Phi, psi and omega in degrees: 000317179295324178296323179293319178297319180295316179295319177296320179295319178295321184280313188251355184281173179293142185232158175234137181269008180280131172204155181293331181296318180293317179297322178295319180293319179294323179294328176294323179296317180294317179294323180296320179295322178291325180294321184270356181282157179292140179289319180273116179281138180286136179281148178283135179262125179267126179253132180293126180274156179245158178246142178267146176284143178289132181291131179269147179290131179260143181245040182289325185247073178271146177297145183279342185274002179275137179296134180248130176251123181260124177245116182263129178252110179240163176283148173296156183303323182289340178265359179272025180245134180295129181289341182273310187242004178060025175274160179287133177280146179243151178288126179246354180178177176211154179241127182249128179238120181260132180233128177275119181245132181243118174254155178305124180066015178209132177237126179227161173250124176261126181248111179266127180248119179251120180271142177254134184245151176210154177269122180289335183289307183253003176054038178256130182275135177255143182297155178283160178292152181269000000 
């Protein structure tokens, strides 16, 4: 009867998988991996990462039924004189920047027009107003 209890305990009792034999076998695997590994470790190569520009919202296709307000930015009269030859500056172009502005219960398009000035006498370009 006692022999039956011992056999049942071995068969159905709680078990542990720990044994010195398994640890010895596992230690051989680790040593084997070290033996076959390259002596010279490869250096990590650092690659310069790049950053992407944030996409800006484009206003190419604005609805035509929105009220447009044009704000013209010009130079004051005293600044429309060439600093080199004191001749009057003339408008040679303009830059238009459209901004969608939303007010509560009102949507408008503000169109900023920046004029570019240049002296026709010495052909030197003067910056546009800010």
